Every structure is written in structure tokens, then in C-alpha cells.
C-alpha positions in Angstrom: -52.0 -36.5 67.0 -50.8 -36.2 63.4 -47.5 -37.7 62.2 -44.4 -35.8 63.2 -42.3 -34.6 60.2 -38.9 -36.0 59.7 -37.4 -32.5 59.7 -38.9 -31.8 63.1 -37.4 -35.0 64.5 -34.0 -34.2 63.0 -34.0 -30.8 64.8 -35.2 -32.4 68.0 -32.9 -35.5 68.3 -30.4 -35.0 65.5 -30.1 -36.5 62.0 -28.2 -39.6 63.1 -30.8 -40.7 65.7 -33.6 -39.9 63.3 -32.1 -42.2 60.7 -31.7 -44.9 63.4 -35.4 -44.4 64.4 -36.6 -44.8 60.8 -34.3 -47.8 60.2 -35.7 -49.5 63.3 -39.3 -48.7 62.4 -38.7 -50.3 59.0 -37.1 -53.4 60.6 -40.0 -53.8 63.0 -42.6 -53.2 60.3 -41.1 -56.0 58.2 -41.9 -58.6 60.8 -44.9 -57.1 62.7 -48.2 -56.0 61.3 -49.4 -53.5 63.9 -50.9 -50.0 64.3 -48.2 -47.3 64.5 -49.4 -44.4 66.5 -47.9 -40.9 67.3 -48.8 -39.4 70.7 -47.6 -36.6 72.9 -44.7 -37.8 75.1 -46.2 -36.9 78.5 -44.2 -34.9 81.1 -40.7 -36.2 80.3 -40.8 -36.6 76.5 -41.9 -34.5 73.6 -43.3 -37.4 71.4 -44.2 -41.0 71.7 -44.4 -43.4 68.7 -45.7 -46.9 69.5 -46.4 -50.2 67.8 -49.7 -51.6 69.1 -52.2 -54.4 68.2 -55.3 -55.5 70.0 -54.8 -53.1 72.8 -51.3 -54.4 73.6 -48.2 -52.4 73.0 -45.2 -54.1 71.5 -42.8 -51.2 72.1 -42.6 -47.4 72.1 -40.1 -44.8 71.0 -39.7 -41.6 72.9 -38.2 -38.3 71.7 -36.8 -35.2 73.5 -33.8 -32.9 73.2 -31.1 -34.9 71.5 -32.5 -38.2 73.0 -34.1 -41.2 71.4 -35.7 -43.6 73.9 -37.0 -47.1 73.3 -39.2 -48.9 75.8 -40.3 -52.4 76.2 -42.4 -53.6 79.1 -41.7 -57.3 80.1 -44.3 -59.3 82.0 -43.3 -62.2 84.3 -43.1 -64.9 81.7 -41.2 -62.6 79.3 -38.7 -61.8 82.0 -38.0 -65.6 82.4 -37.4 -65.7 78.6 -35.0 -62.8 78.8 -33.0 -64.6 81.5 -32.8 -67.6 79.2 -31.0 -65.5 76.5 -28.8 -63.4 78.7 -25.6 -64.8 77.1 -26.8 -63.5 73.7 -27.2 -59.9 74.8 -24.6 -57.2 75.1 -23.3 -56.1 78.5 -24.7 -52.6 78.0 -28.2 -53.9 77.2 -28.1 -56.3 80.2 -27.1 -53.4 82.5 -30.0 -51.3 81.4 -32.4 -54.3 81.7 -31.1 -55.3 85.2 -31.3 -51.7 86.5 -34.9 -51.1 85.2 -37.6 -50.9 87.7 -40.1 -53.7 88.0 -43.7 -52.7 88.8 -46.8 -54.8 89.4 -47.6 -54.9 85.6 -44.1 -55.7 84.5 -40.5 -54.5 84.1 -40.3 -51.2 82.3 -37.1 -51.1 80.4 -36.1 -47.8 78.7 -33.1 -47.9 76.4 -31.4 -44.8 75.1 -30.4 -45.3 71.5 -27.3 -43.5 70.4 -26.1 -45.8 67.5 -27.0 -48.9 65.5 -25.0 -51.2 67.9 -28.1 -51.9 70.1 -30.5 -52.8 67.3 -29.9 -56.6 67.1 -30.4 -56.9 70.8 -33.6 -54.9 70.6 -34.9 -57.2 67.9 -34.2 -60.3 70.1 -36.1 -58.6 72.9 -39.0 -57.8 70.7 -39.3 -61.4 69.6 -39.6 -62.4 73.3 -42.3 -59.8 73.7 -44.3 -61.0 70.7 -43.7 -63.5 67.9 -43.5 -61.8 64.5 -46.9 -61.9 62.7 -45.8 -61.2 59.1 -44.7 -63.8 56.7 
């Protein structure tokens, strides 16, 4: 799938959320050297944009009507590391994390991003998922 145009995202999720998406992509790109791939979003979402390296996904953004989603899947060891930093995370992020369903392959945590407030917590969670690989 080709890149989705910024204007199309602005129409789909709104200008504010599109700005947050690009801000977060820039933040992630500064510390992670990874493939960035656009896909169709499956049954529930219009588009997916993921950071991937060596067949492993770091995180994925999802887009649909007025909604920007951000997913991280935590394996067993990663979940233990999240527990160790619970006091560093906001109550709203912890609530989403605690209520996410755990499957055989990990805990699938979908955050709905509505403003910049969540970004620092997401960056902490990404560092648990994978150590930054850019200098």
C-alpha cells in the first residue's frame, strides 16, 4: 500500500490528531531505525501504520473516523517490566493497560490518542518493548 496523504488523514481523523501522529512518528524515528509500513486497517480500521524490524513489530498506529489508535503488544517479560514502572505511568494509561486483553502471544494494548498528554507514557512503554537502536 502506498503512503496515505496528510490531507486524507486530516479529513479522516482531524487536523489535531494528524499533527499528534506525525509528532509521535518523528519522536519514534529519532530513536528507532525501523521500517515504517502503511497497510489497510482490517475490519475495524481504515489504515495501519507500523514500525517494524526483523519481522517484529514495535508498535502500530490505526486510523478510522475521528479516531487515532496506537497499539503495543507486550510479551510476558515485557509485562513484568511494565509492572516495575507502574508508578511512572498516568492513571489513564494504567487503566487502558490493565483492561487490555491478554492472549497466548501477549497483552494487546490499544490506546486511543486524543492529545499530547499520553506521549511521554507511550515513549516509556516503547523503551520496554525495545531498546532504542539509534545513537
